[in-house]
N, C-alpha and C positions, 0 to 999 in steps of 0.2 A: 639494539633491535631497530631496523629501519621501519619507516612508516607502513610499507606494504605488509611486512610481517606482523606489525602491531595491529593493523586493521583486521587482518585475518584472524588473529588471536582474540580480538575483542569480542566479548559476548554481545550480540546485537538483537534488537527487536525491529520488526518491519510492520508498521501500522498502516501502510498504504500499499496494498498488494491485492490484485484481482486474480481469483482462481483461473478464470478463463484466459486472462492475459499472461498467465504463467506458462502456457503451453508453448513448448519449443517447436521448431519445424519438425523435429523427429516425432514428438508426441502427436503433433497435428497430423502427420502422415499416417501414423497408426490409427488415429480416429477416422481418417479418410478411407483407410482400407476397410474398416468396419462398416462404413456408411457410404458406399460408392455412388449412391443416388443423390448425394447432397452437394455435388458440383465443385468439389475441391480435390485437387490432385493428390495422390498418395506418394508422390515423389518429394522427398524432403528438400531437394534443391529448388523445386518449383514453389513449394509452400514457403520457403525462406524469402522468395521474392515478393510474396504477398505482404511481407512486413517492411517494405520500403514505402513509407507513407509520404504522400505529397503535402498533406495538411491534416488538420484535426478532423474535418469532415470525411476525408479518405480513411483515416484511422477508424472512425466510427462505422463506416461501411464494412471494412474488413472485419472488425470486431463482431459485427452482426452476422457476417457470413460464417465466421469460425464457430459462433454459437450454435449454428445448425448442425454441427458435427457432434454436439454433446446431447445425445438423444436417449441415453439409458443411464440407470444408476451406476452400471459398471464403468461407463465413460467418466462419470464424476469421480469414482474411486481411482481410476487411472490418473486423472489430473491431480487429485490430492496426493496420491502416492509419489508421483514424479516431483511434485512441488516439495514435499517433505524431504525427499532425498537431496534436493538441491539446497534447501535451507540448512539441513544438517551439515552438508559439505562446506557451507559458508559460515558456519558457526552462528546462525540465527537461531536463538533459543526459543523465541516467542514471536508469533505473527498473528495479526488480525487480518483475516482473509475475506475479501469482499466477494459475495456471491449474489447474483441477481436472480431470485427465484422465478419470477414470471417468465424470464427469457428461457429458462430451462423447461418450465411447464409448457410453454408454447412449442418447444422443440420436441415434446412428446414424453417427458418424464412425469410420472404421476407424483402428486404431492408427498405421499408417505414414502415412496421410493427415493425421492430426492433427500428427504430427511434422514432416511436410514443410510444412504450412501455417504452423506456428510459425516455421520457418526462413525461409520467404518473408516473413512479416510482420516478422521481425527485420531482414532485409536492407533492406526498405522503410524501416524506421525509421532505419537507419544512413545512408541517403541524405539524411535530414533532420537529420543530426548528433545523433541520439538513440540512445544505446546501451541495449538492453534485455537484462536477465537474466531467466531464468525460475525461478519458485518453483512447484513442482508440489505441490499440497496434497491431503491426504486430507480428504474430507467426513466429519466426525465421526460422522454417522448411518449411514455405510457400514460402521462397525465395524472391527475388526482385520483381518478378511478383506479388506475394501476397501482398508485401508492396505497390506496386503501386495501386493494387485494393483496398487496405485498405484506402489509402489516397483519392482515387476517391470517395469511399462511404462516407467518412467523409466530404469531401468538397461538396458533393451533398446534404447531409442531415443535417449535423451540428445540432444535437439535442441541445436544450438549455442547457448550462452548459459545452459545449465542450471546453476544455482548452489545450489539448496537444496530441502529437503522442508519443507512446511508442514502445518498442521492447522487446518481451519476448521469452519464450521457451528455447530450448537448446542453450548454448553458444559455446561449443566445436565444431569445424568444421563449425561454423556459425559466421564468423568475422563480427564485428559491421560495419566496413568500407563498407561492401557489400551493405549497405542500404542508402548510401549517397543520392541517387536521391529522394526516397520518403521523407526523412527527409528535404531535401532542399525544396521540394514542400510544405510540411507542414509549415515549418518556413516562407516561402514566403507568405503564407496565414495568418500568424499571430499566428500560434499555437506554444506552447512550445515544447521542445525536452526533453523527459524523458526516455531514453532507459535503460533497464537492462544492466549491465556490471559488470564483476568482481564478480559475485555471486559464480560461480564454477570454475572460471579461474583466472589468475593472472592479473597484472597491464596492460599488453599490450592491453586487450580489453577495459579497462577504458580509456586508452590514445586514442584509436580509437574512442570511444563514444564522447570524448571531442573534439578531433581534426577534426574528419570526420563528426560527426552528430551534432556538435554545442550544446552539451548537456547543458541544463539549470540545470538539476539535474541528478543524477545517481541512478538507482534502484540497491540497495544492495551496490555494489562498494567495498566490503571488501577485494577484491584482491589487492586493491591499497596499503594496509598496508605494503607491502614488498618493496615498491619503495619510498625512501625519496624524490626524485625529484618530483614524482607525488603528494605525500602528500603536498609538498610545493606549487605546482601549484594549487591544489584544495583549499588550505587554502588562497593563495594569490588572486585567482580569486573568492573566496567565492562560489564555486560550491558545493552544498549540496549533501550528500549521504543519501539515504533512507535505514536505517539499520533495519533489522528485525531478532533479535537474535533467537527467538523460531523457526522461519521458517528455518533459517540456520542450526539449530540443527536437526530439523525433516527431512530435505532433505539430511543430511549428508555433507553439505557444510563445517561444522566444526565438529570436533570430540567430543568436549564438550564445554559448555559455558565458562569454564575457558580459552579456547583457542581463544575466540572471540576477535577480534581486536578493538572493540568499544572504550575501554579506550585509546588505542594508537591513534586512529583517533582523539579523542577529544584533546589529549595532543599535537597533531601536529597542532591544530587550524583549522581542517577541520570542516565545518558546518555539524552537524549530526542531522537528524530528525529520530524518531523511528516510524516504521510502523508495522502493524499486518499481512500484506501480504495475507495469506489465512486463516483467523481465524476460519472458520468453519471446515476446514480440519485439522488444527493444534491445535484446541481446546484452542485457546488463545483469549484475548481481548487486546485492546491497553493499558488499565489500568494495566493488568497483565505484559505487556512489560515494562512499567514504574516501576512497582514494582520489576521486575527482575533486571532492571538497578540499583535499590537501593540495593537489596539483594546480587547480584553477583558482580556488578561493584562499589558498595559503593558510588553511587551518592546521595548526600543529597537533601533536598527540593529545595535549591537554584539552584543546577545543573539540577534537574528535571524540574523546572519552565523554565530554559533556554532552555532545549530540546523542550519544548512546544513552546516557542517564536521562536526558530529556524524553527520549522515546519510552523508557521504562516508566517514568513518572506519568506520562500521558496515556499509557496503556490502560485498558479497562480490564485488568487482570486482578487476581487475588492479591491480598497483602503479602502472602507468603511467596508468591511468584515474584512480586516486586522486590521484596527483601533479598531473595536469592540472587536475582539478576544484578541488583545494585552492588551486592557484595562481590560478585564475580567480576564486575567491571572495575571496581576499586582494586581488587587483587591483580588484575591484568595490568592496570596502569602502574601499580607499585612495582610489579616485577619488571616492567619495561624501564622504569626510572632507575631501579637498582642495577639493572644490566648496563644501562647507560653510564651510571656512576662508576661501576666496576671497570668498564672499558676505558673511561677517562683516566682513572687511576693507573691502569696498566699502561696506557700510552704515556702517562707522565713519567712513570719509572723507566720506561724504555727510552724516553727522551733523555 
């Protein structure tokens, strides 16, 4: 079994995945047809060019524009349904999907309507044997007031599958420590803490996410690579990083894949799980990210299977889901090893 076949067969989890960013140019064109007053073309070829980002600020501007197309509960259901189909086709069995409630409320969706649409979307995914958990994130540029409003919406509605509070958007001039209060409220309610930090900034913001927000995982976190003490802390406390190489390249967070610190993070003993982030916008899949880890970072099948296991262990899922996924990963790796041995024996006899 070659690596590509193995990667596709490997049961995977995606813990860094934005619902809005999963929209492909085709899905985006469909939403634009529904909302012709929102200023985005309904031609898929035109919408595809939107996803050619100059830098991280350009990405945020496009992301905000796309959000204006998601104006009804039906739009949310469309996004979730299209995402579930792609996850199922890529053998992603479990995903924690980030949704920014305030952004959708500002676009015109009522609070109860948003919660109901997410419930319907999660049920549709389950019919495809894909389990979805929801990470509700604060847009950093909404400030602390927006963070408190986000937590209030989450605690009021808590759609089935709600697992964590996140923090996204721009990092520069938006220190993670600013959001202590909303994260404390979420953690007191039993939700996980999974803020973005160190995507386009250095280790200081990762330290803040860990120390001030009680992070269970860190979104991206690649800025940690320059601080040996932070790496030792992440490794010692087993705080996972959700690493998204293609995203980092597309947004300009790294200059080239050769510059990506993923191998250094692994060498330091930091738990690393790979995510697709905004696969519709970046034209990637989770399997493609695993293949990239093989092609660029020279991770073999054993290391790729361990990436998958790390994701399962880091997931905020039930014990039963974790057991089932780990068993499936072990079975896939064993089957690949047995096939390799059988092929080696056959070649030996033929020789």
